[in-house]
mmCIF file of the C-alpha atoms, coordinates in Angstrom:
data_MODEL
# 
_entry.id   MODEL 
# 
loop_
_atom_site.group_PDB 
_atom_site.id 
_atom_site.type_symbol 
_atom_site.label_atom_id 
_atom_site.label_alt_id 
_atom_site.label_comp_id 
_atom_site.label_asym_id 
_atom_site.label_entity_id 
_atom_site.label_seq_id 
_atom_site.pdbx_PDB_ins_code 
_atom_site.Cartn_x 
_atom_site.Cartn_y 
_atom_site.Cartn_z 
_atom_site.occupancy 
_atom_site.B_iso_or_equiv 
_atom_site.pdbx_formal_charge 
_atom_site.auth_seq_id 
_atom_site.auth_comp_id 
_atom_site.auth_asym_id 
_atom_site.auth_atom_id 
_atom_site.pdbx_PDB_model_num 
ATOM 1   C CA . MET A 1 1   ? 261.419 128.042 98.089 1.00 0.00 ? 1   MET A CA 1 
ATOM 2   C CA . ALA A 1 2   ? 263.506 130.283 95.864 1.00 0.00 ? 2   ALA A CA 1 
ATOM 3   C CA . LEU A 1 3   ? 260.904 129.826 93.018 1.00 0.00 ? 3   LEU A CA 1 
ATOM 4   C CA . ASN A 1 4   ? 258.108 131.119 95.609 1.00 0.00 ? 4   ASN A CA 1 
ATOM 5   C CA . ASN A 1 5   ? 260.305 134.100 96.601 1.00 0.00 ? 5   ASN A CA 1 
ATOM 6   C CA . LEU A 1 6   ? 260.950 134.969 92.975 1.00 0.00 ? 6   LEU A CA 1 
ATOM 7   C CA . LEU A 1 7   ? 257.160 134.692 92.185 1.00 0.00 ? 7   LEU A CA 1 
ATOM 8   C CA . GLN A 1 8   ? 256.442 136.855 95.244 1.00 0.00 ? 8   GLN A CA 1 
ATOM 9   C CA . LYS A 1 9   ? 258.904 139.587 94.218 1.00 0.00 ? 9   LYS A CA 1 
ATOM 10  C CA . ILE A 1 10  ? 257.494 139.527 90.544 1.00 0.00 ? 10  ILE A CA 1 
ATOM 11  C CA . THR A 1 11  ? 253.953 139.748 91.902 1.00 0.00 ? 11  THR A CA 1 
ATOM 12  C CA . HIS A 1 12  ? 254.913 142.702 94.224 1.00 0.00 ? 12  HIS A CA 1 
ATOM 13  C CA . ALA A 1 13  ? 256.798 144.401 91.380 1.00 0.00 ? 13  ALA A CA 1 
ATOM 14  C CA . ALA A 1 14  ? 253.894 144.034 88.984 1.00 0.00 ? 14  ALA A CA 1 
ATOM 15  C CA . THR A 1 15  ? 251.465 145.350 91.425 1.00 0.00 ? 15  THR A CA 1 
ATOM 16  C CA . LEU A 1 16  ? 253.722 148.379 92.198 1.00 0.00 ? 16  LEU A CA 1 
ATOM 17  C CA . LEU A 1 17  ? 253.968 148.960 88.496 1.00 0.00 ? 17  LEU A CA 1 
ATOM 18  C CA . ALA A 1 18  ? 250.199 148.792 88.006 1.00 0.00 ? 18  ALA A CA 1 
ATOM 19  C CA . VAL A 1 19  ? 249.651 151.328 90.710 1.00 0.00 ? 19  VAL A CA 1 
ATOM 20  C CA . ILE A 1 20  ? 252.224 153.679 89.363 1.00 0.00 ? 20  ILE A CA 1 
ATOM 21  C CA . ILE A 1 21  ? 250.700 153.467 85.893 1.00 0.00 ? 21  ILE A CA 1 
ATOM 22  C CA . ILE A 1 22  ? 247.109 153.996 87.194 1.00 0.00 ? 22  ILE A CA 1 
ATOM 23  C CA . THR A 1 23  ? 247.897 156.849 89.331 1.00 0.00 ? 23  THR A CA 1 
ATOM 24  C CA . SER A 1 24  ? 250.052 158.754 86.785 1.00 0.00 ? 24  SER A CA 1 
ATOM 25  C CA . CYS A 1 25  ? 247.725 158.451 83.825 1.00 0.00 ? 25  CYS A CA 1 
ATOM 26  C CA . THR A 1 26  ? 244.543 160.440 83.834 1.00 0.00 ? 26  THR A CA 1 
ATOM 27  C CA . VAL A 1 27  ? 241.996 160.766 81.075 1.00 0.00 ? 27  VAL A CA 1 
ATOM 28  C CA . SER A 1 28  ? 239.605 163.673 80.844 1.00 0.00 ? 28  SER A CA 1 
ATOM 29  C CA . TYR A 1 29  ? 236.431 163.699 78.848 1.00 0.00 ? 29  TYR A CA 1 
ATOM 30  C CA . LYS A 1 30  ? 234.201 166.738 78.325 1.00 0.00 ? 30  LYS A CA 1 
ATOM 31  C CA . PHE A 1 31  ? 230.693 165.914 77.045 1.00 0.00 ? 31  PHE A CA 1 
ATOM 32  C CA . THR A 1 32  ? 229.442 169.372 76.103 1.00 0.00 ? 32  THR A CA 1 
ATOM 33  C CA . GLY A 1 33  ? 228.685 168.288 72.616 1.00 0.00 ? 33  GLY A CA 1 
ATOM 34  C CA . ALA A 1 34  ? 230.613 171.332 71.280 1.00 0.00 ? 34  ALA A CA 1 
ATOM 35  C CA . SER A 1 35  ? 232.699 170.827 68.219 1.00 0.00 ? 35  SER A CA 1 
ATOM 36  C CA . ILE A 1 36  ? 234.428 174.054 67.655 1.00 0.00 ? 36  ILE A CA 1 
ATOM 37  C CA . ASP A 1 37  ? 237.787 174.711 66.010 1.00 0.00 ? 37  ASP A CA 1 
ATOM 38  C CA . TYR A 1 38  ? 239.179 177.230 68.468 1.00 0.00 ? 38  TYR A CA 1 
ATOM 39  C CA . THR A 1 39  ? 242.054 178.067 66.130 1.00 0.00 ? 39  THR A CA 1 
ATOM 40  C CA . LYS A 1 40  ? 239.526 179.806 63.859 1.00 0.00 ? 40  LYS A CA 1 
ATOM 41  C CA . VAL A 1 41  ? 236.540 180.615 66.079 1.00 0.00 ? 41  VAL A CA 1 
ATOM 42  C CA . LYS A 1 42  ? 237.407 182.635 69.045 1.00 0.00 ? 42  LYS A CA 1 
ATOM 43  C CA . THR A 1 43  ? 234.590 184.978 69.753 1.00 0.00 ? 43  THR A CA 1 
ATOM 44  C CA . VAL A 1 44  ? 230.662 184.844 69.992 1.00 0.00 ? 44  VAL A CA 1 
ATOM 45  C CA . SER A 1 45  ? 228.249 187.735 69.905 1.00 0.00 ? 45  SER A CA 1 
ATOM 46  C CA . PHE A 1 46  ? 224.555 187.840 70.766 1.00 0.00 ? 46  PHE A CA 1 
ATOM 47  C CA . GLU A 1 47  ? 221.992 190.420 69.780 1.00 0.00 ? 47  GLU A CA 1 
ATOM 48  C CA . THR A 1 48  ? 219.205 190.731 72.299 1.00 0.00 ? 48  THR A CA 1 
ATOM 49  C CA . PHE A 1 49  ? 216.312 188.544 71.401 1.00 0.00 ? 49  PHE A CA 1 
ATOM 50  C CA . GLN A 1 50  ? 213.135 190.652 71.638 1.00 0.00 ? 50  GLN A CA 1 
ATOM 51  C CA . ASN A 1 51  ? 209.778 189.127 72.511 1.00 0.00 ? 51  ASN A CA 1 
ATOM 52  C CA . ARG A 1 52  ? 207.643 189.720 69.472 1.00 0.00 ? 52  ARG A CA 1 
ATOM 53  C CA . ALA A 1 53  ? 204.980 187.235 70.316 1.00 0.00 ? 53  ALA A CA 1 
ATOM 54  C CA . ALA A 1 54  ? 201.326 188.423 70.437 1.00 0.00 ? 54  ALA A CA 1 
ATOM 55  C CA . TYR A 1 55  ? 200.960 187.199 73.920 1.00 0.00 ? 55  TYR A CA 1 
ATOM 56  C CA . GLN A 1 56  ? 203.619 188.601 76.319 1.00 0.00 ? 56  GLN A CA 1 
ATOM 57  C CA . TRP A 1 57  ? 204.978 187.545 79.597 1.00 0.00 ? 57  TRP A CA 1 
ATOM 58  C CA . GLY A 1 58  ? 207.417 190.183 80.781 1.00 0.00 ? 58  GLY A CA 1 
ATOM 59  C CA . PRO A 1 59  ? 210.479 188.096 82.128 1.00 0.00 ? 59  PRO A CA 1 
ATOM 60  C CA . MET A 1 60  ? 210.551 185.685 79.312 1.00 0.00 ? 60  MET A CA 1 
ATOM 61  C CA . ALA A 1 61  ? 212.844 187.575 76.919 1.00 0.00 ? 61  ALA A CA 1 
ATOM 62  C CA . THR A 1 62  ? 215.386 188.329 79.721 1.00 0.00 ? 62  THR A CA 1 
ATOM 63  C CA . MET A 1 63  ? 215.333 184.619 80.800 1.00 0.00 ? 63  MET A CA 1 
ATOM 64  C CA . PHE A 1 64  ? 215.963 183.468 77.285 1.00 0.00 ? 64  PHE A CA 1 
ATOM 65  C CA . ASN A 1 65  ? 218.787 185.908 76.517 1.00 0.00 ? 65  ASN A CA 1 
ATOM 66  C CA . GLU A 1 66  ? 220.557 185.110 79.783 1.00 0.00 ? 66  GLU A CA 1 
ATOM 67  C CA . ALA A 1 67  ? 220.238 181.335 79.246 1.00 0.00 ? 67  ALA A CA 1 
ATOM 68  C CA . LEU A 1 68  ? 221.539 181.512 75.715 1.00 0.00 ? 68  LEU A CA 1 
ATOM 69  C CA . ASN A 1 69  ? 224.564 183.639 76.699 1.00 0.00 ? 69  ASN A CA 1 
ATOM 70  C CA . ASP A 1 70  ? 225.274 181.416 79.775 1.00 0.00 ? 70  ASP A CA 1 
ATOM 71  C CA . LYS A 1 71  ? 225.226 178.150 77.673 1.00 0.00 ? 71  LYS A CA 1 
ATOM 72  C CA . PHE A 1 72  ? 227.893 179.465 75.467 1.00 0.00 ? 72  PHE A CA 1 
ATOM 73  C CA . ILE A 1 73  ? 229.992 180.934 78.156 1.00 0.00 ? 73  ILE A CA 1 
ATOM 74  C CA . GLN A 1 74  ? 229.829 177.801 80.380 1.00 0.00 ? 74  GLN A CA 1 
ATOM 75  C CA . GLN A 1 75  ? 230.291 175.209 77.710 1.00 0.00 ? 75  GLN A CA 1 
ATOM 76  C CA . THR A 1 76  ? 232.727 176.680 75.293 1.00 0.00 ? 76  THR A CA 1 
ATOM 77  C CA . LYS A 1 77  ? 235.993 178.613 75.420 1.00 0.00 ? 77  LYS A CA 1 
ATOM 78  C CA . LEU A 1 78  ? 234.643 181.401 73.188 1.00 0.00 ? 78  LEU A CA 1 
ATOM 79  C CA . GLN A 1 79  ? 235.050 185.014 74.455 1.00 0.00 ? 79  GLN A CA 1 
ATOM 80  C CA . GLN A 1 80  ? 231.844 187.006 74.335 1.00 0.00 ? 80  GLN A CA 1 
ATOM 81  C CA . VAL A 1 81  ? 232.115 190.372 72.383 1.00 0.00 ? 81  VAL A CA 1 
ATOM 82  C CA . ALA A 1 82  ? 229.428 193.015 72.001 1.00 0.00 ? 82  ALA A CA 1 
ATOM 83  C CA . ARG A 1 83  ? 229.252 192.692 68.235 1.00 0.00 ? 83  ARG A CA 1 
ATOM 84  C CA . GLY A 1 84  ? 231.108 191.138 65.267 1.00 0.00 ? 84  GLY A CA 1 
ATOM 85  C CA . GLY A 1 85  ? 231.794 187.733 66.756 1.00 0.00 ? 85  GLY A CA 1 
ATOM 86  C CA . ASP A 1 86  ? 233.172 184.866 64.836 1.00 0.00 ? 86  ASP A CA 1 
ATOM 87  C CA . MET A 1 87  ? 229.754 183.347 65.768 1.00 0.00 ? 87  MET A CA 1 
ATOM 88  C CA . GLN A 1 88  ? 226.745 185.665 65.780 1.00 0.00 ? 88  GLN A CA 1 
ATOM 89  C CA . PHE A 1 89  ? 223.329 185.001 67.071 1.00 0.00 ? 89  PHE A CA 1 
ATOM 90  C CA . ALA A 1 90  ? 220.259 187.187 66.429 1.00 0.00 ? 90  ALA A CA 1 
ATOM 91  C CA . GLY A 1 91  ? 216.516 186.592 66.404 1.00 0.00 ? 91  GLY A CA 1 
ATOM 92  C CA . GLU A 1 92  ? 213.288 186.924 68.292 1.00 0.00 ? 92  GLU A CA 1 
ATOM 93  C CA . ILE A 1 93  ? 210.764 185.182 70.339 1.00 0.00 ? 93  ILE A CA 1 
ATOM 94  C CA . THR A 1 94  ? 207.946 184.793 67.769 1.00 0.00 ? 94  THR A CA 1 
ATOM 95  C CA . ALA A 1 95  ? 205.307 182.950 69.664 1.00 0.00 ? 95  ALA A CA 1 
ATOM 96  C CA . TYR A 1 96  ? 204.072 182.144 73.091 1.00 0.00 ? 96  TYR A CA 1 
ATOM 97  C CA . ASP A 1 97  ? 200.629 180.668 73.163 1.00 0.00 ? 97  ASP A CA 1 
ATOM 98  C CA . GLN A 1 98  ? 198.396 178.415 75.170 1.00 0.00 ? 98  GLN A CA 1 
ATOM 99  C CA . TYR A 1 99  ? 195.937 175.841 73.722 1.00 0.00 ? 99  TYR A CA 1 
ATOM 100 C CA . ASN A 1 100 ? 193.344 173.583 75.095 1.00 0.00 ? 100 ASN A CA 1 
ATOM 101 C CA . LYS A 1 101 ? 194.840 170.169 74.573 1.00 0.00 ? 101 LYS A CA 1 
ATOM 102 C CA . SER A 1 102 ? 192.101 167.932 75.895 1.00 0.00 ? 102 SER A CA 1 
ATOM 103 C CA . ILE A 1 103 ? 188.418 168.332 76.947 1.00 0.00 ? 103 ILE A CA 1 
ATOM 104 C CA . SER A 1 104 ? 187.030 166.436 79.922 1.00 0.00 ? 104 SER A CA 1 
ATOM 105 C CA . SER A 1 105 ? 183.681 164.632 79.834 1.00 0.00 ? 105 SER A CA 1 
ATOM 106 C CA . ASP A 1 106 ? 181.918 167.778 81.235 1.00 0.00 ? 106 ASP A CA 1 
ATOM 107 C CA . GLY A 1 107 ? 182.966 169.674 78.125 1.00 0.00 ? 107 GLY A CA 1 
ATOM 108 C CA . TYR A 1 108 ? 185.608 171.781 79.916 1.00 0.00 ? 108 TYR A CA 1 
ATOM 109 C CA . SER A 1 109 ? 189.402 171.837 79.168 1.00 0.00 ? 109 SER A CA 1 
ATOM 110 C CA . SER A 1 110 ? 191.331 169.311 81.259 1.00 0.00 ? 110 SER A CA 1 
ATOM 111 C CA . MET A 1 111 ? 194.869 169.909 79.847 1.00 0.00 ? 111 MET A CA 1 
ATOM 112 C CA . VAL A 1 112 ? 196.413 173.036 78.460 1.00 0.00 ? 112 VAL A CA 1 
ATOM 113 C CA . GLN A 1 113 ? 199.533 173.294 76.258 1.00 0.00 ? 113 GLN A CA 1 
ATOM 114 C CA . LEU A 1 114 ? 202.017 176.057 76.505 1.00 0.00 ? 114 LEU A CA 1 
ATOM 115 C CA . LYS A 1 115 ? 204.161 176.682 73.434 1.00 0.00 ? 115 LYS A CA 1 
ATOM 116 C CA . MET A 1 116 ? 207.114 178.889 72.923 1.00 0.00 ? 116 MET A CA 1 
ATOM 117 C CA . THR A 1 117 ? 208.816 179.487 69.501 1.00 0.00 ? 117 THR A CA 1 
ATOM 118 C CA . VAL A 1 118 ? 212.101 181.404 68.828 1.00 0.00 ? 118 VAL A CA 1 
ATOM 119 C CA . ASN A 1 119 ? 213.348 182.471 65.469 1.00 0.00 ? 119 ASN A CA 1 
ATOM 120 C CA . VAL A 1 120 ? 217.282 182.320 65.265 1.00 0.00 ? 120 VAL A CA 1 
ATOM 121 C CA . ARG A 1 121 ? 219.664 183.715 62.748 1.00 0.00 ? 121 ARG A CA 1 
ATOM 122 C CA . PHE A 1 122 ? 223.114 182.166 63.139 1.00 0.00 ? 122 PHE A CA 1 
ATOM 123 C CA . THR A 1 123 ? 226.154 183.390 61.308 1.00 0.00 ? 123 THR A CA 1 
ATOM 124 C CA . ASN A 1 124 ? 229.464 181.711 61.337 1.00 0.00 ? 124 ASN A CA 1 
ATOM 125 C CA . ASN A 1 125 ? 231.927 184.203 60.011 1.00 0.00 ? 125 ASN A CA 1 
ATOM 126 C CA . THR A 1 126 ? 234.624 181.488 59.606 1.00 0.00 ? 126 THR A CA 1 
ATOM 127 C CA . ASN A 1 127 ? 232.451 179.091 57.709 1.00 0.00 ? 127 ASN A CA 1 
ATOM 128 C CA . HIS A 1 128 ? 229.391 180.505 56.151 1.00 0.00 ? 128 HIS A CA 1 
ATOM 129 C CA . ASP A 1 129 ? 228.287 176.971 55.074 1.00 0.00 ? 129 ASP A CA 1 
ATOM 130 C CA . GLU A 1 130 ? 227.130 176.589 58.754 1.00 0.00 ? 130 GLU A CA 1 
ATOM 131 C CA . ASP A 1 131 ? 224.900 179.707 58.764 1.00 0.00 ? 131 ASP A CA 1 
ATOM 132 C CA . PHE A 1 132 ? 221.184 179.141 59.350 1.00 0.00 ? 132 PHE A CA 1 
ATOM 133 C CA . GLU A 1 133 ? 217.826 180.858 60.074 1.00 0.00 ? 133 GLU A CA 1 
ATOM 134 C CA . ARG A 1 134 ? 215.612 178.453 61.913 1.00 0.00 ? 134 ARG A CA 1 
ATOM 135 C CA . GLN A 1 135 ? 212.660 178.230 64.341 1.00 0.00 ? 135 GLN A CA 1 
ATOM 136 C CA . PHE A 1 136 ? 212.998 176.369 67.532 1.00 0.00 ? 136 PHE A CA 1 
ATOM 137 C CA . SER A 1 137 ? 209.954 175.467 69.550 1.00 0.00 ? 137 SER A CA 1 
ATOM 138 C CA . SER A 1 138 ? 209.081 173.765 72.833 1.00 0.00 ? 138 SER A CA 1 
ATOM 139 C CA . THR A 1 139 ? 205.775 172.784 74.541 1.00 0.00 ? 139 THR A CA 1 
ATOM 140 C CA . ARG A 1 140 ? 204.716 171.968 78.042 1.00 0.00 ? 140 ARG A CA 1 
ATOM 141 C CA . ASP A 1 141 ? 201.414 170.634 79.327 1.00 0.00 ? 141 ASP A CA 1 
ATOM 142 C CA . PHE A 1 142 ? 199.711 171.555 82.557 1.00 0.00 ? 142 PHE A CA 1 
ATOM 143 C CA . ASP A 1 143 ? 196.497 170.745 84.244 1.00 0.00 ? 143 ASP A CA 1 
ATOM 144 C CA . ALA A 1 144 ? 193.716 173.119 83.408 1.00 0.00 ? 144 ALA A CA 1 
ATOM 145 C CA . THR A 1 145 ? 192.712 173.351 87.115 1.00 0.00 ? 145 THR A CA 1 
ATOM 146 C CA . GLN A 1 146 ? 196.061 175.206 87.675 1.00 0.00 ? 146 GLN A CA 1 
ATOM 147 C CA . SER A 1 147 ? 196.262 178.817 86.722 1.00 0.00 ? 147 SER A CA 1 
ATOM 148 C CA . LEU A 1 148 ? 198.993 179.844 84.136 1.00 0.00 ? 148 LEU A CA 1 
ATOM 149 C CA . ASP A 1 149 ? 200.295 182.320 86.787 1.00 0.00 ? 149 ASP A CA 1 
ATOM 150 C CA . SER A 1 150 ? 201.055 179.472 89.170 1.00 0.00 ? 150 SER A CA 1 
ATOM 151 C CA . VAL A 1 151 ? 202.981 177.310 86.638 1.00 0.00 ? 151 VAL A CA 1 
ATOM 152 C CA . GLN A 1 152 ? 204.288 179.897 84.053 1.00 0.00 ? 152 GLN A CA 1 
ATOM 153 C CA . GLU A 1 153 ? 207.670 180.507 85.483 1.00 0.00 ? 153 GLU A CA 1 
ATOM 154 C CA . GLU A 1 154 ? 208.678 176.869 85.919 1.00 0.00 ? 154 GLU A CA 1 
ATOM 155 C CA . LEU A 1 155 ? 207.353 175.765 82.549 1.00 0.00 ? 155 LEU A CA 1 
ATOM 156 C CA . VAL A 1 156 ? 208.875 178.795 80.702 1.00 0.00 ? 156 VAL A CA 1 
ATOM 157 C CA . SER A 1 157 ? 212.244 177.895 82.245 1.00 0.00 ? 157 SER A CA 1 
ATOM 158 C CA . GLN A 1 158 ? 212.001 174.377 81.100 1.00 0.00 ? 158 GLN A CA 1 
ATOM 159 C CA . MET A 1 159 ? 211.070 175.415 77.578 1.00 0.00 ? 159 MET A CA 1 
ATOM 160 C CA . ILE A 1 160 ? 213.910 177.922 77.408 1.00 0.00 ? 160 ILE A CA 1 
ATOM 161 C CA . GLU A 1 161 ? 216.310 175.299 78.555 1.00 0.00 ? 161 GLU A CA 1 
ATOM 162 C CA . GLU A 1 162 ? 215.149 172.884 75.849 1.00 0.00 ? 162 GLU A CA 1 
ATOM 163 C CA . ILE A 1 163 ? 215.236 175.629 73.074 1.00 0.00 ? 163 ILE A CA 1 
ATOM 164 C CA . VAL A 1 164 ? 218.665 176.842 74.120 1.00 0.00 ? 164 VAL A CA 1 
ATOM 165 C CA . GLU A 1 165 ? 220.061 173.294 74.107 1.00 0.00 ? 165 GLU A CA 1 
ATOM 166 C CA . ALA A 1 166 ? 218.642 172.798 70.638 1.00 0.00 ? 166 ALA A CA 1 
ATOM 167 C CA . ILE A 1 167 ? 220.274 176.072 69.381 1.00 0.00 ? 167 ILE A CA 1 
ATOM 168 C CA . PHE A 1 168 ? 223.611 175.112 70.996 1.00 0.00 ? 168 PHE A CA 1 
ATOM 169 C CA . ASN A 1 169 ? 223.505 171.756 69.275 1.00 0.00 ? 169 ASN A CA 1 
ATOM 170 C CA . ALA A 1 170 ? 222.486 173.233 65.917 1.00 0.00 ? 170 ALA A CA 1 
ATOM 171 C CA . ALA A 1 171 ? 225.283 175.771 65.996 1.00 0.00 ? 171 ALA A CA 1 
ATOM 172 C CA . VAL A 1 172 ? 228.282 173.954 67.498 1.00 0.00 ? 172 VAL A CA 1 
ATOM 173 C CA . ALA A 1 173 ? 227.537 170.194 67.758 1.00 0.00 ? 173 ALA A CA 1 
ATOM 174 C CA . ASN A 1 174 ? 228.491 168.871 64.259 1.00 0.00 ? 174 ASN A CA 1 
ATOM 175 C CA . TRP A 1 175 ? 227.529 165.232 64.857 1.00 0.00 ? 175 TRP A CA 1 
# 
């Protein structure tokens, strides 16, 4: 009986100890993909990306600029400055086009592909080995029975999100 009492006390003590350990220890993970040395890199600056594509859709440049700025503000601890940041982004939207992707049996287009391309010049003033100038593109398909006006905002938003993610990863995710 004394042995059972002792085993019961040990079980209660072990349970209490486990609860204390579990509630006192917390682990926090942040999966932004950013790999920034904040002791060296403290600021970021963005030049306004102009729409230099032959085909223009008015809101696209503003949507892109806001998405790029927001990505870095939300997923890094970098302070945004007007110019001269430790990390600097400049560039332009160079292409925004639509292509007939497939033809139906009656000879008319059945699918249309929308493509957006952005040229980016990235400068890391703390490590110029990471500087680059690169083109980032994204495409989306839509049914040719739909007008571009009816799908444009949604598709452009999706392409911008994809391009901004690729730019972010190229600049700060050193995997």
